[in-house]
ZAZANU-818701 format. One record per residue (C-alpha): residue number from 1; residue in one letter; x, y, z. Coordinates in nm, 3 decimals, always signed. Layout:
BEGIN
+------+------+---------+---------+---------+
| resi | resn |    east |   north |      up |
+------+------+---------+---------+---------+
|  NUM |    a |       X |       Y |       Z |
...
+------+------+---------+---------+---------+
This chain:
BEGIN
+------+------+---------+---------+---------+
| resi | resn |    east |   north |      up |
+------+------+---------+---------+---------+
|    1 |    m |  +4.328 | -17.231 |  -9.829 |
|    2 |    v |  +4.604 | -17.077 |  -9.645 |
|    3 |    s |  +4.525 | -16.693 |  -9.679 |
|    4 |    l |  +4.897 | -16.493 |  -9.748 |
|    5 |    g |  +4.936 | -16.154 |  -9.632 |
|    6 |    p |  +4.977 | -15.883 |  -9.946 |
|    7 |    l |  +5.348 | -15.836 |  -9.868 |
|    8 |    y |  +5.433 | -16.210 |  -9.973 |
|    9 |    r |  +5.148 | -16.205 | -10.281 |
|   10 |    v |  +5.356 | -15.927 | -10.411 |
|   11 |    v |  +5.699 | -16.102 | -10.348 |
|   12 |    l |  +5.538 | -16.432 | -10.555 |
|   13 |    l |  +5.425 | -16.214 | -10.826 |
|   14 |    v |  +5.753 | -16.048 | -10.847 |
|   15 |    v |  +5.937 | -16.424 | -10.837 |
|   16 |    a |  +5.706 | -16.547 | -11.113 |
|   17 |    l |  +5.678 | -16.257 | -11.355 |
|   18 |    m |  +6.093 | -16.253 | -11.349 |
|   19 |    s |  +6.130 | -16.606 | -11.412 |
|   20 |    g |  +5.833 | -16.661 | -11.653 |
|   21 |    i |  +5.766 | -16.365 | -11.933 |
|   22 |    l |  +6.048 | -16.089 | -11.804 |
|   23 |    s |  +6.308 | -16.413 | -11.814 |
|   24 |    l |  +6.240 | -16.434 | -12.173 |
|   25 |    v |  +6.263 | -16.044 | -12.251 |
|   26 |    r |  +6.577 | -16.024 | -12.070 |
|   27 |    e |  +6.716 | -16.320 | -12.306 |
|   28 |    g |  +6.577 | -16.189 | -12.607 |
|   29 |    l |  +6.696 | -15.826 | -12.594 |
|   30 |    q |  +7.071 | -16.012 | -12.458 |
|   31 |    i |  +7.035 | -16.212 | -12.780 |
|   32 |    a |  +6.980 | -15.904 | -13.009 |
|   33 |    d |  +7.184 | -15.637 | -12.892 |
|   34 |    p |  +7.456 | -15.784 | -12.584 |
|   35 |    s |  +7.669 | -15.463 | -12.631 |
|   36 |    h |  +7.394 | -15.241 | -12.578 |
|   37 |    y |  +7.189 | -15.455 | -12.266 |
|   38 |    s |  +7.411 | -15.554 | -12.039 |
|   39 |    q |  +7.286 | -15.851 | -11.759 |
|   40 |    r |  +7.342 | -15.644 | -11.502 |
|   41 |    p |  +7.106 | -15.289 | -11.552 |
|   42 |    l |  +6.879 | -15.521 | -11.737 |
|   43 |    f |  +6.806 | -15.743 | -11.453 |
|   44 |    f |  +6.728 | -15.434 | -11.233 |
|   45 |    a |  +6.539 | -15.268 | -11.499 |
|   46 |    c |  +6.321 | -15.566 | -11.539 |
|   47 |    l |  +6.283 | -15.640 | -11.168 |
|   48 |    r |  +6.150 | -15.291 | -11.112 |
|   49 |    v |  +5.888 | -15.376 | -11.386 |
|   50 |    a |  +5.762 | -15.702 | -11.202 |
|   51 |    c |  +5.752 | -15.467 | -10.883 |
|   52 |    i |  +5.497 | -15.236 | -11.032 |
|   53 |    l |  +5.324 | -15.507 | -11.230 |
|   54 |    a |  +5.264 | -15.714 | -10.939 |
|   55 |    f |  +5.137 | -15.376 | -10.710 |
|   56 |    s |  +4.911 | -15.292 | -11.014 |
|   57 |    c |  +4.745 | -15.667 | -10.959 |
|   58 |    l |  +4.691 | -15.657 | -10.555 |
|   59 |    w |  +4.569 | -15.315 | -10.608 |
|   60 |    f |  +4.354 | -15.409 | -10.892 |
|   61 |    e |  +4.250 | -15.754 | -10.695 |
|   62 |    e |  +4.143 | -15.545 | -10.388 |
|   63 |    r |  +3.944 | -15.249 | -10.544 |
|   64 |    r |  +3.693 | -15.551 | -10.676 |
|   65 |    a |  +3.691 | -15.665 | -10.380 |
|   66 |    r |  +3.596 | -15.377 | -10.187 |
|   67 |    k |  +3.322 | -15.280 | -10.495 |
|   68 |    s |  +3.186 | -15.620 | -10.408 |
|   69 |    a |  +3.208 | -15.581 | -10.060 |
|   70 |    e |  +2.994 | -15.244 | -10.105 |
|   71 |    s |  +2.750 | -15.414 | -10.367 |
|   72 |    q |  +2.659 | -15.624 | -10.093 |
|   73 |    f |  +2.624 | -15.379 |  -9.832 |
|   74 |    n |  +2.418 | -15.186 | -10.030 |
|   75 |    s |  +2.175 | -15.404 | -10.125 |
|   76 |    k |  +2.085 | -15.507 |  -9.760 |
|   77 |    r |  +2.029 | -15.122 |  -9.728 |
|   78 |    p |  +1.669 | -14.982 |  -9.710 |
|   79 |    a |  +1.569 | -14.880 | -10.002 |
|   80 |    l |  +1.236 | -14.664 | -10.011 |
|   81 |    d |  +1.032 | -14.490 | -10.258 |
|   82 |    l |  +0.798 | -14.189 | -10.187 |
|   83 |    q |  +0.544 | -14.128 | -10.408 |
|   84 |    l |  +0.296 | -13.820 | -10.387 |
|   85 |    a |  -0.066 | -13.870 | -10.530 |
|   86 |    t |  -0.353 | -13.575 | -10.489 |
|   87 |    t |  -0.412 | -13.337 | -10.209 |
|   88 |    v |  -0.674 | -13.198 | -10.014 |
|   89 |    w |  -0.609 | -12.808 |  -9.896 |
|   90 |    t |  -0.781 | -12.659 |  -9.615 |
|   91 |    y |  -0.748 | -12.281 |  -9.454 |
|   92 |    d |  -0.805 | -12.330 |  -9.015 |
|   93 |    q |  -0.880 | -12.029 |  -8.907 |
|   94 |    a |  -0.836 | -12.145 |  -8.593 |
|   95 |    r |  -0.536 | -12.211 |  -8.624 |
|   96 |    q |  -0.430 | -11.936 |  -8.883 |
|   97 |    v |  -0.260 | -12.206 |  -9.125 |
|   98 |    t |  -0.319 | -12.334 |  -9.488 |
|   99 |    a |  -0.316 | -12.717 |  -9.440 |
|  100 |    f |  -0.233 | -12.966 |  -9.727 |
|  101 |    f |  -0.362 | -13.355 |  -9.685 |
|  102 |    i |  -0.126 | -13.487 |  -9.926 |
|  103 |    g |  -0.159 | -13.889 | -10.001 |
|  104 |    a |  +0.142 | -14.032 |  -9.980 |
|  105 |    s |  +0.269 | -14.390 | -10.027 |
|  106 |    l |  +0.608 | -14.544 |  -9.944 |
|  107 |    l |  +0.755 | -14.891 | -10.122 |
|  108 |    n |  +1.065 | -15.005 |  -9.929 |
|  109 |    r |  +1.283 | -15.238 | -10.205 |
|  110 |    g |  +1.545 | -15.283 |  -9.986 |
|  111 |    e |  +1.599 | -15.435 |  -9.583 |
|  112 |    p |  +1.314 | -15.349 |  -9.337 |
|  113 |    t |  +1.289 | -14.988 |  -9.202 |
|  114 |    v |  +1.194 | -14.767 |  -8.977 |
|  115 |    v |  +1.107 | -14.389 |  -9.110 |
|  116 |    l |  +1.170 | -14.148 |  -8.805 |
|  117 |    n |  +1.204 | -13.794 |  -8.989 |
|  118 |    w |  +0.966 | -13.603 |  -9.189 |
|  119 |    r |  +1.082 | -13.252 |  -9.399 |
|  120 |    a |  +0.876 | -13.041 |  -9.612 |
|  121 |    t |  +0.923 | -12.722 |  -9.790 |
|  122 |    y |  +0.684 | -12.488 |  -9.950 |
|  123 |    r |  +0.808 | -12.312 | -10.296 |
|  124 |    i |  +0.636 | -12.054 | -10.479 |
|  125 |    g |  +0.923 | -11.955 | -10.768 |
|  126 |    t |  +1.188 | -11.875 | -10.621 |
|  127 |    s |  +1.122 | -11.844 | -10.225 |
|  128 |    v |  +1.168 | -12.110 | -10.005 |
|  129 |    e |  +0.941 | -12.197 |  -9.675 |
|  130 |    p |  +0.951 | -12.453 |  -9.414 |
|  131 |    m |  +0.658 | -12.637 |  -9.365 |
|  132 |    t |  +0.578 | -12.763 |  -9.010 |
|  133 |    r |  +0.395 | -13.081 |  -8.937 |
|  134 |    f |  -0.028 | -13.002 |  -8.896 |
|  135 |    h |  -0.124 | -13.263 |  -8.605 |
|  136 |    i |  -0.464 | -13.370 |  -8.524 |
|  137 |    n |  -0.684 | -13.504 |  -8.231 |
|  138 |    g |  -0.941 | -13.754 |  -8.311 |
|  139 |    d |  -1.138 | -13.687 |  -8.567 |
|  140 |    y |  -1.104 | -13.403 |  -8.858 |
|  141 |    s |  -1.340 | -13.363 |  -9.145 |
|  142 |    v |  -1.301 | -13.165 |  -9.427 |
|  143 |    q |  -1.546 | -13.121 |  -9.691 |
|  144 |    i |  -1.535 | -13.147 | -10.083 |
|  145 |    g |  -1.862 | -13.101 | -10.261 |
|  146 |    n |  -2.101 | -13.301 | -10.085 |
|  147 |    q |  -1.832 | -13.517 |  -9.969 |
|  148 |    e |  -1.675 | -13.539 |  -9.621 |
|  149 |    l |  -1.320 | -13.655 |  -9.546 |
|  150 |    i |  -1.295 | -13.804 |  -9.227 |
|  151 |    l |  -0.932 | -13.843 |  -9.098 |
|  152 |    n |  -0.773 | -13.929 |  -8.788 |
|  153 |    n |  -0.421 | -14.023 |  -8.717 |
|  154 |    a |  -0.461 | -14.364 |  -8.811 |
|  155 |    n |  -0.460 | -14.282 |  -9.143 |
|  156 |    l |  -0.129 | -14.075 |  -9.149 |
|  157 |    l |  +0.144 | -14.210 |  -9.308 |
|  158 |    p |  +0.435 | -14.089 |  -9.066 |
|  159 |    l |  +0.294 | -14.266 |  -8.741 |
|  160 |    r |  +0.196 | -14.601 |  -8.953 |
|  161 |    v |  +0.586 | -14.626 |  -9.088 |
|  162 |    l |  +0.647 | -14.491 |  -8.741 |
|  163 |    e |  +0.531 | -14.763 |  -8.535 |
|  164 |    q |  +0.565 | -15.039 |  -8.716 |
|  165 |    a |  +0.902 | -15.152 |  -8.988 |
|  166 |    i |  +0.836 | -15.157 |  -9.351 |
|  167 |    g |  +0.945 | -15.511 |  -9.464 |
|  168 |    r |  +1.138 | -15.535 |  -9.817 |
|  169 |    g |  +0.880 | -15.529 | -10.060 |
|  170 |    q |  +0.620 | -15.358 |  -9.837 |
|  171 |    f |  +0.373 | -15.106 |  -9.968 |
|  172 |    i |  +0.217 | -14.871 |  -9.681 |
|  173 |    a |  -0.015 | -14.560 |  -9.802 |
|  174 |    g |  -0.172 | -14.298 |  -9.590 |
|  175 |    r |  -0.207 | -13.916 |  -9.570 |
|  176 |    v |  +0.110 | -13.648 |  -9.455 |
|  177 |    l |  -0.045 | -13.350 |  -9.310 |
|  178 |    l |  +0.173 | -13.037 |  -9.359 |
|  179 |    a |  +0.059 | -12.670 |  -9.284 |
|  180 |    i |  +0.181 | -12.316 |  -9.350 |
|  181 |    p |  +0.153 | -11.981 |  -9.204 |
|  182 |    g |  -0.174 | -11.757 |  -9.357 |
|  183 |    n |  -0.445 | -11.824 |  -9.562 |
|  184 |    r |  -0.236 | -11.955 |  -9.917 |
|  185 |    k |  -0.599 | -11.993 | -10.094 |
|  186 |    a |  -0.494 | -11.743 | -10.396 |
|  187 |    q |  -0.168 | -11.931 | -10.448 |
|  188 |    v |  -0.320 | -12.294 | -10.459 |
|  189 |    e |  -0.555 | -12.148 | -10.723 |
|  190 |    a |  -0.339 | -12.013 | -10.909 |
|  191 |    l |  -0.131 | -12.345 | -10.919 |
|  192 |    q |  +0.160 | -12.080 | -10.797 |
|  193 |    f |  +0.306 | -12.376 | -10.571 |
|  194 |    s |  +0.512 | -12.700 | -10.512 |
|  195 |    i |  +0.563 | -12.884 | -10.205 |
|  196 |    d |  +0.880 | -13.057 | -10.166 |
|  197 |    v |  +0.832 | -13.394 |  -9.909 |
|  198 |    e |  +1.138 | -13.608 |  -9.781 |
|  199 |    c |  +1.152 | -13.850 |  -9.513 |
|  200 |    e |  +1.444 | -14.052 |  -9.342 |
|  201 |    d |  +1.498 | -14.407 |  -9.155 |
|  202 |    y |  +1.715 | -14.456 |  -8.864 |
|  203 |    l |  +1.995 | -14.568 |  -9.096 |
|  204 |    g |  +1.983 | -14.191 |  -9.271 |
|  205 |    t |  +1.814 | -14.312 |  -9.619 |
|  206 |    v |  +1.626 | -14.045 |  -9.731 |
|  207 |    s |  +1.379 | -14.049 |  -9.971 |
|  208 |    k |  +1.263 | -13.737 | -10.202 |
|  209 |    a |  +0.906 | -13.662 | -10.384 |
|  210 |    t |  +0.755 | -13.356 | -10.509 |
|  211 |    y |  +0.423 | -13.250 | -10.563 |
|  212 |    t |  +0.293 | -13.032 | -10.807 |
|  213 |    p |  -0.036 | -12.924 | -10.891 |
|  214 |    s |  -0.161 | -13.035 | -11.229 |
|  215 |    s |  -0.417 | -12.819 | -11.423 |
|  216 |    i |  -0.639 | -13.152 | -11.485 |
|  217 |    p |  -0.976 | -13.121 | -11.252 |
|  218 |    l |  -1.027 | -13.441 | -11.069 |
|  219 |    e |  -1.351 | -13.586 | -11.128 |
|  220 |    h |  -1.409 | -13.728 | -10.804 |
|  221 |    l |  -1.262 | -13.737 | -10.426 |
|  222 |    e |  -0.928 | -13.985 | -10.439 |
|  223 |    t |  -0.905 | -14.162 | -10.115 |
|  224 |    h |  -0.733 | -14.471 |  -9.997 |
|  225 |    h |  -0.896 | -14.804 |  -9.851 |
|  226 |    a |  -0.864 | -14.677 |  -9.433 |
|  227 |    e |  -1.034 | -14.388 |  -9.533 |
|  228 |    r |  -1.373 | -14.262 |  -9.426 |
|  229 |    v |  -1.610 | -14.058 |  -9.655 |
|  230 |    r |  -1.957 | -13.958 |  -9.627 |
|  231 |    l |  -2.201 | -13.790 |  -9.801 |
|  232 |    v |  -2.311 | -13.453 |  -9.698 |
|  233 |    q |  -2.713 | -13.383 |  -9.785 |
|  234 |    s |  -2.730 | -13.073 |  -9.756 |
|  235 |    a |  -2.393 | -12.893 |  -9.937 |
|  236 |    p |  -2.267 | -12.599 |  -9.984 |
|  237 |    s |  -2.149 | -12.395 | -10.263 |
|  238 |    a |  -1.832 | -12.617 | -10.421 |
|  239 |    p |  -1.513 | -12.557 | -10.280 |
|  240 |    q |  -1.219 | -12.437 | -10.472 |
|  241 |    e |  -0.949 | -12.724 | -10.612 |
|  242 |    a |  -0.632 | -12.646 | -10.639 |
|  243 |    s |  -0.601 | -12.751 | -11.006 |
|  244 |    q |  -0.827 | -12.518 | -11.159 |
|  245 |    p |  -0.906 | -12.179 | -11.037 |
|  246 |    r |  -1.266 | -12.058 | -11.025 |
|  247 |    p |  -1.418 | -11.782 | -10.861 |
|  248 |    t |  -1.469 | -11.768 | -10.504 |
|  249 |    p |  -1.781 | -11.917 | -10.390 |
|  250 |    a |  -2.009 | -11.728 | -10.181 |
|  251 |    p |  -2.013 | -11.795 |  -9.793 |
|  252 |    a |  -2.210 | -12.097 |  -9.632 |
|  253 |    p |  -2.225 | -12.291 |  -9.306 |
|  254 |    q |  -1.978 | -12.605 |  -9.313 |
|  255 |    t |  -1.992 | -12.887 |  -9.126 |
|  256 |    s |  -1.620 | -12.951 |  -9.054 |
|  257 |    p |  -1.344 | -12.736 |  -8.833 |
|  258 |    s |  -1.243 | -12.607 |  -9.146 |
|  259 |    s |  -1.428 | -12.343 |  -9.359 |
|  260 |    k |  -1.226 | -12.351 |  -9.700 |
|  261 |    q |  -1.134 | -12.650 |  -9.895 |
|  262 |    g |  -1.024 | -12.774 | -10.216 |
|  263 |    e |  -0.843 | -13.112 | -10.398 |
|  264 |    s |  -0.554 | -13.137 | -10.615 |
|  265 |    g |  -0.402 | -13.375 | -10.823 |
|  266 |    s |  -0.071 | -13.419 | -10.890 |
|  267 |    n |  +0.263 | -13.481 | -11.091 |
|  268 |    e |  +0.489 | -13.692 | -10.917 |
|  269 |    s |  +0.882 | -13.635 | -10.894 |
+------+------+---------+---------+---------+
């Protein structure tokens, strides 16, 4: 099929209109009132109408083709869905930061991609503070009651999705480790905070989610299948949970590198 340029298509449409329906309009008007509708002005009036209709048809056709192309292009882009689950928190005295170990997952509904950038902000009312990544070397343990959660770099979601591409329909879960300066124990126990997390792939596709602590206490420590948990025979006093304020427990020796810890539920966004 021969592809004609836009100008030739406009000319063909004008000729078709002038020799078709507009020709009948001209004849009808001249028969109805020949004194008012002279042949020459009526011809040029119909020609202007034909040109307007031809350009309008061409514009609508180009617009439909552009939308179809955009739809096909967008369907081939990555479509990331970030979800946040329960969170374990601890105050690291050595680094003087409150660290949050957020359970997270990524589902890709589009083309394969690699996630490069992660950003997070800590919110208390109208106050917004940027959070930093919490880096660990080797194993890092956090004790929750009589359970000890042991994490390493293999459990971290940002590293997992950086080292391997996420395919269409693939689901990857892990932990996102974030830190905020200072001891935020009072804020965590009072449920006064929220954490906004977003990730971005190499094409600039952004997925966002918000962690908001829940007032419903957790009945047990929720972990991913690749995380290690072991029971502690001599457990210290129960730690504080971010989802339910409790009195400060009496200090006791810890078996983990952190001194205070807790776990909370979340409301996913």
